[in-house]
C-alpha positions as CSV (number, residue, x, y, z in Angstrom):
1,M,13.8,9.6,-46.7
2,A,15.3,9.4,-43.2
3,R,15.2,6.1,-41.3
4,W,14.6,6.1,-37.6
5,Y,16.3,3.2,-35.7
6,T,15.2,2.3,-32.2
7,R,16.3,0.0,-29.5
8,P,14.5,-0.4,-26.2
9,V,16.5,0.0,-23.0
10,V,15.6,-2.2,-20.1
11,F,17.0,-1.6,-16.6
12,T,18.5,-4.2,-14.4
13,D,20.0,-4.5,-11.0
14,D,22.8,-6.8,-12.3
15,V,23.7,-6.7,-16.0
16,K,25.7,-9.9,-15.9
17,R,22.7,-11.8,-14.5
18,S,20.5,-10.3,-17.2
19,L,23.0,-11.2,-19.8
20,G,22.8,-14.8,-18.6
21,F,19.1,-14.8,-18.9
22,Y,18.9,-13.1,-22.3
23,V,21.8,-15.1,-23.9
24,D,21.6,-18.5,-22.1
25,V,17.9,-18.8,-21.6
26,V,16.1,-16.9,-24.3
27,G,18.8,-17.3,-27.1
28,F,20.0,-13.8,-27.7
29,T,23.6,-13.0,-28.7
30,K,25.7,-10.4,-26.9
31,D,26.6,-7.7,-29.5
32,W,28.7,-5.4,-27.3
33,H,29.4,-4.6,-23.7
34,E,30.8,-1.4,-22.4
35,G,34.2,-1.5,-20.7
36,D,35.3,-4.6,-22.5
37,G,32.7,-6.7,-20.7
38,T,33.0,-5.0,-17.3
39,G,30.6,-2.1,-17.7
40,G,27.0,-1.8,-16.8
41,V,25.6,-1.3,-20.4
42,C,25.4,-3.9,-23.1
43,Q,23.3,-4.9,-26.1
44,V,21.8,-8.2,-27.0
45,S,20.0,-9.2,-30.2
46,R,18.2,-12.0,-31.9
47,D,16.8,-12.1,-35.4
48,G,16.7,-8.3,-35.8
49,C,15.4,-7.7,-32.2
50,E,17.9,-5.5,-30.3
51,I,17.7,-4.7,-26.6
52,I,20.0,-2.5,-24.6
53,L,20.5,-3.7,-21.0
54,C,21.5,-1.0,-18.5
55,E,22.5,-1.7,-14.9
56,D,21.1,1.0,-12.7
57,K,20.1,0.0,-9.2
58,S,18.3,3.3,-8.7
59,R,15.8,2.6,-11.5
60,R,12.8,0.8,-10.0
61,D,10.7,1.1,-13.2
62,R,10.3,-1.9,-15.5
63,G,9.6,-2.3,-19.1
64,R,7.4,-4.3,-21.4
65,L,8.6,-5.3,-24.8
66,F,6.1,-6.5,-27.5
67,V,7.8,-8.8,-30.0
68,S,5.9,-9.9,-33.1
69,L,6.8,-13.4,-34.3
70,D,6.1,-15.3,-37.5
71,D,5.3,-19.0,-37.6
72,D,9.0,-20.0,-37.5
73,G,9.7,-17.6,-34.6
74,I,6.9,-18.9,-32.5
75,A,7.9,-22.5,-33.2
76,M,11.5,-21.7,-32.2
77,L,10.3,-19.9,-29.0
78,R,8.1,-22.8,-28.0
79,A,11.0,-25.3,-28.6
80,A,13.2,-23.1,-26.4
81,I,10.6,-22.9,-23.6
82,A,10.2,-26.8,-23.7
83,A,13.9,-27.5,-23.9
84,K,15.0,-25.1,-21.2
85,S,11.9,-25.1,-19.0
86,I,11.5,-21.3,-19.3
87,A,8.9,-19.9,-16.9
88,H,6.2,-18.4,-19.0
89,K,2.5,-17.9,-19.2
90,Q,-0.2,-17.5,-21.8
91,S,-1.5,-13.9,-21.5
92,W,-3.6,-11.4,-23.4
93,W,-2.5,-7.9,-24.5
94,G,-5.0,-7.1,-27.2
95,M,-4.2,-10.6,-28.6
96,D,-2.9,-13.9,-27.3
97,V,0.8,-13.7,-26.3
98,I,3.4,-15.7,-24.5
99,E,4.8,-13.7,-21.6
100,I,8.2,-14.3,-20.1
101,D,9.5,-12.1,-17.3
102,D,13.2,-11.4,-17.0
103,P,15.0,-11.6,-13.6
104,D,14.3,-7.9,-13.0
105,G,10.6,-8.1,-13.8
106,N,10.7,-6.6,-17.3
107,Q,8.1,-8.4,-19.5
108,L,8.7,-9.9,-22.9
109,M,5.5,-10.4,-24.7
110,F,5.6,-12.6,-27.8
111,S,2.7,-12.4,-30.1
112,Y,1.4,-15.3,-32.2
113,P,1.3,-14.7,-35.9
114,V,-1.8,-12.9,-37.1
115,V,-4.0,-15.2,-39.2
116,T,-5.9,-13.5,-42.0
117,A,-8.7,-15.0,-43.9
């Protein structure tokens, strides 16, 4: 059976600024960067979540990423929010989520673990 592999692309006005946010604030790792670190496209990842950042000043549209977390993941996110004073809000998107906006207005929505009876 074939396996489909996906990575969302989010657009940014400044890929270096976005890298700083995703790596230094949210804790992602830079996987690769076009042009030996000088290009406008790169990829970041964390715990199996991969995002491509694409600098394109002509793109005004923004994205929303829904990231499902387990108990350990939500605890790590809450610790990072507290330690780094990350701007966030409690929100609702069919369930309770923690919403963090990147510097370009792309939304990261982190869901709480689903509790089953």
